[in-house]
N, C-alpha and C positions, 0 to 999 in steps of 0.2 A: 290739329296735327294728326295725321293718320298713324294708327298703331300697327299697321301691316307693313310687310316688306315690299319693296318695289316689285312690279310685275316681272315674273320670271326668276326672282331671287328667293332664297329660302332662309327661314329661321330654323336653327338646329336646337330644339329643346333637348333635354337630356336623353330621351328615348331615341330621337332621330340622330343625335350625335353618337350615341352608342352604336347604332346601325352603321353609321359612316365609319366609326373607329374600327369596328369589326371587319368591315370591308378592307380598310387600309392595312390592317394587320395581315390579312390573307395576301394582299398584294405584295407587301414587303417580304413576307415569309417566302413566297414562291420566287420572287425576283432574286432574293439573296441565295436561295438554293441553286439557282442557275448561275451564280457568280456575278450578278450585276451589283454595282455600287451606286448608292443614292447621291443625287445632286439636286440643286435648285437654281433658279435664276430670278431676275426681277419680274414682277407682274406688269411693269410698264416698260415698253420698248419703243424705239423709233418706228413710226408708221411705215417707213420704206422697207423695213425688214419683212413685212407681210405683202406690201404692194408689189414687190419684186419677186417674191418666192412662193406665195401661197395660192394664187389664182383669184379670179374675179369674185367667186362666190363668197369667200371669206372676207375679202376686202370690203364688200358691200355690207358686211355684218359687224364691222369693227366699232368698238367704243373708242372713237378717236377724237382728239382735240389738240389745241395748241397750248403748251404749258407757259408758265410765266417767263420762261427764258426764250420764248418764240420758237420752240422746237415742236415739230409735228410728232405726236406720240399716240400710242394706243395701248389699251389693256390687252394682254396677250390672249388671242383667241385659240391658240394651239401652242405646243411646246417645241415642236421639231425645229423651227427656225432659230429659237433661242439656243437649243442644244447644238445646232450646226455652228452658230456664231461662237459659242463657248469653246467647242472642240477646235474650230478653225484657229482661234487665238493661241492655242497651245499645242497644236497638232504635232509639232516637231519634237516635243518633249514627252508626250503621252505614250505609254506602252500600248502596242496594238495587239489584238483588236481592242478598241475602247468598248467597254460594256457598262453602260450607265442606265439608271432608272430614276424616275421622279414622279411625284404625286402633286402636280400643280393645280391651282384653281384657275379656270379659264372662263373667258367672257365673250359671248357673241350676241349681238342684237338680232334675234331672229324670231320668227313666229312660234309662239308656244304651242305645244301639243304633248300628248303623252310620250314620255321619254325624252323630251327636248325642252330645256329651259334656257335662260339667258346667262346662267353661270353653272358650272359643274366642276367637280373634281375628277381627275383622270390619271390613271396609271400610264406612264410613258416608258417604254423599254426600247433601247436603241443599241445597235452595234455599228462601229465604224472601223474600217480597215480590213474587212474580210469579203472577198468577192464570190466565194464558193457557195453552192446551194446548201451546204451544211448549215450555214448561218441562217438561211431562210427557214429551214426546217426547225432550227433551234428556237426561233421566234414563235413559230406556230405551236411548237410543243410547250413553250412557256405559257402562252395564252391559254392553251387547253388545260394545262395543269392548274391555272387559276380557276377555271371552271370546275375542275374536280375538287379543288380544295374547298369550294363553296357548296359542295353537295350536288352539283349539276352533272348530268350524264350525257352520253351521245344521243339519248332519246329526247333530251331537252334542247340541245344546241347543235349546230353544224358549222364548220369552218369552210366557207366557200372561197376558192382562190383561183387566180388566173395569172397571166403574165402579159404585161403591156407589149413586150417585144413580140410574143406570139400573136396577140391580137392585131398589132400593126401589120404583121406578115399576112394574116388572113385578109385584112382590109385591102392591102396593096395587091394581094392575089386577085381580089375582086375589082381591081383597077379603081379603087377609091383614091382620089388625089391626096397626096401627103398633107397638103395644107388643110384638108377637111377633117383630118384625124381628130384634133381636139374637140370639134363640134360633135363628131360621132361618139367619142368617149363620154361627153356630157349627156348624150341621149341614153347610152347604155347604162350609165351610172344610176339613172332613174327608171330603168326598164321595168322593174318589178313593182314600181310605185305609180305607174300610169298605164292607161289602156294602150294596147299594141297599135291601134290606129293613130293615136297621138304620137307615139314614137316614130311611126312611119312618116307622118307629116313633118316632124322635126328633121328627120333624116333627108327628106326631100328638100327642105329649106337649106340643108347643109350641102346640097348639090348631088345627092345620090339618086341614081335612077331607080325605077321600080324593080328592075332585075337585080340591081346591087342590094337593095333593101331586102328583097325576098331571099337572096342568097345568104345575107348576114343573119336574118331570122332563122333560116334553116340550120346554119352553123350553131347558133345559140341553142336551138332545140335539140340538135344532135348531141352536143356536149352535155346538155342536161340529162338526156336519156341514156347516154352511153358512158358518161364519165370521162370524156376526152376525145372521142372519135370525131373526126372532121371529114366531110366529103368535099375536097378541094374543087374549085372551079376547073372545068376542063376547057381545052382550047389549044393554043399553041404550046410549044415546048417550054417556053419561059414560064408560062402559067403553071404547067405541070411541075416544073422544078420548084417553083414557089410553094405549090401545094405540098410537095414532098418535104420541103424544108419546115413547113408548118407542122406536119405530122411528126417529123423527127424531133422537133423542139418540144412538142407536147409529150411525146413518149419519153424523152429524156427527163423532163420535170416530174412526170408521173412516176417514173422508175426511181429516181433519186429520192424524191420526197416520200414516196410510199415506203421505200426501204429504210430511210432514216427515221421515219415516224414509227415504224414497227406495226405489227399486226393489231395490237390493242387500240391504236389511234386511227386505223383506217375507217372505222365506222363514224369517225368525227369529221371527215373531210370529203369534199367533192369539188370537181372542176366546174366553173361557171364563167362563161365569157363575159357576162354583164358586170362582173366585179372589175372595175377600173379605178375606183377611188376618185373623188372629185378634186383632189389637190393637184396642182400643176407640176409638182416636183417629182412625182413617182415615175420610175423608169423601167421597172422589171416586174418581178413577182409581186402581186398584191393580194390581200385576203381580207375577208370580213367574217365575223362570227354572228350568226343569227339564231333566234329561237326557232325551234322546229315548227311551231304552230303558226309562225308568220304573223304574229300579233304585234310585234314590236319592231322598232328600228334596229339597225345593227348594234350589237353589244360591244364590238371591238373591230378595229380596222387598222391596216398598216401595209407596209411593203417596202420595196427597195427604192432608194432615192440617190443613185450613184453620183449625180452631178451637183448635189446641194451644197456640199462643203466648198467646192471650188467657187460656186456662186456667192458664198458667204465670205469670200476672200481668203480661203484656206487652200491647202493642197488638194489635188484631185484624188480623193480617197473614196472608195465605195462605202455606202452606208445603207442602213435599213432599220426599221423600227415599227412599233405599233402603239396605238392609244386605246385605252379602255375606260369609258366614262362611267361614273357612278349612278347617273340618273336611270338609264335604261337597265343597267345591271340590277339596281335595287328593285325596279319594277318586276323584272324577271324572277328574282329571288322571292319577292313577295307573292307573286302568282303561284310559285311552286311550293309555298309554305316553308321556305328555307331561311327566311329573314327573322331570326329569333335571338338577337344578341341579349345577353344578360347585362342589366345595369350594374356598374361596379358596386360591390358590396363593401360596407364599412367594416373594418376589422374589429374595432372595439368602441363601445360606448361606456364612459366612466360615469358612475352615479354614486350618490351618497344618500343614506336614509336618515340623516340628521341635518338640521339647519344650524350650523355654527361655523365660526371662522376657521377652526382647525380642519373641518371636513372639506370646506371650500378650497383651502390651500392644498389639501391632500389630493383632491380631484384634479386640480390644475397641474400638480407635480407629476402625478401618474400619467396624465395625458401627454405631458412634455416628454417623459421618459420613453413612452411607447412610440411617440412620433420620431424621436431621435433614433429609435431602433428600426425605423422604416415602416411603421404601421400607420394606417389611417384611423383617426380617432376623433370623436366628438364628445361633448358634454353639454349640459344645460347651462345657459348663461344666467338664468334666474332660478331660484329655488322653487321646487314643486315636490309633490309627494313622490316616493320611490316608484309607485305604480305608474304615475304619469311619466316619469323619466324612462321607465322600461317600455312604455308605449311609444314614446318618442324614438327610443332605440330601434324598436321594431319598424316604425315608419321609415327610419333612415336605412333600413336593410342591414343593420349591424349583425355580425355573426355572434358576437359575445358581449356581455356586459361585465365590467369590473366594478364591484360594489364595495364602497367603504362603509362598513357597518358602524352603527352608533357606538361611540366610545373607543373605536379602534383606529382613529385617525393617526395616532402616533405609534402604533404597535408594529407597523410593518406587515400586517396581515390583512389580506383582502379576500373577497369571495368572487370567483369567476364563474359566470353562468353562461352556458351554451343556449342561445336564444332559439335555436332550431329544435333541440331535444328537451330543453328545460333542465338538463343536468347541471349540478353545481359542485364546486370544490373550493375548499379554503386553502390558500397558499401563502407562503412567505413572499412578499413582493420582490425583494432583492434577487432571490434565486429564480423566481418565475419570469421576471422581466428579461433575463438573459436568454431564455428560450421561447419567449412569447411569439 
């Protein structure tokens, strides 16, 4: 029998669990400061929830099977479809906008590499019922505040964002057939992860001419260098009007999001036409957070999915959200020397320097009283010398030792020793317990 975890899965020993717990605390703290409420859903869902809503890439990565009831089911690869299903079920009674967050464990059977495993934990933050750009800015601000809370700065990460509506206008302006847009999105989604000639070949396979591909590449480069400027295709009046519409849309989103994010956040964000997100349900503004050095996959990604609730059987409400996985973020924090969670320290170790029934009973009694007072406590199950007990207390990272001295088991008097400084004091147990 193998002693290791399955490929792509992790064992969380105390140190690794402490790192994960510290990350989750930051996630919860920031999400709650923004007024989001925590929820969760089942880790197993009907397979059709993903085949109809998530896109081909995720469907090919499902851990899917037929259960004993003959149902086609899958371990959840992402949380947004579950969120949409849950909100759709009670949409008429929920106050709007819905502001929820969750930290699910997700599963995808995909090729392992740095920053990508077959399971991970993820912060999901979503808003439903708000169509305005303020909600889009709120999400980006929330994600960036998570970065700040973990010690990262704008020198470490950048939030790149685009708008599928703007991108579609640009492509249609270049006379790309509407039916080819999904294939073009798929190429752009991998634009920075493959050579440009490979992207050109894939665009040609999608039906784009060399002129259309060159124009699209020029737009991508222009946005990257100017932060949003586009040189629209020239030609007839209809093309010029489409180009003007593109420019107006880009200017609107730059102006609104720039103003809403405020000057301190402007160093964190940039426009990038290649940000389209691979999931099929995105409809508007989309964004991803990357490390500035370009050594890792996206740390976070999300955007607007205005049609998803209706597709899940609910009302046609606007929605948007993001996901932030623990695997890439942990790698980034480790690279920057920011992953230093403290293992939880034990409050007290109760010891005795005599081997007798009275001392043993006193130790157990004191431990029980401290635990009922909300303190973490250990003591030795077997008798050993006081020196050995104190060594065990140090190994357990206890802050203090409570020592029952020989002959004092029934006196109500104990010695409390600070294991960091070595200072000791003798106290009356009854009054000390009340403030321990």
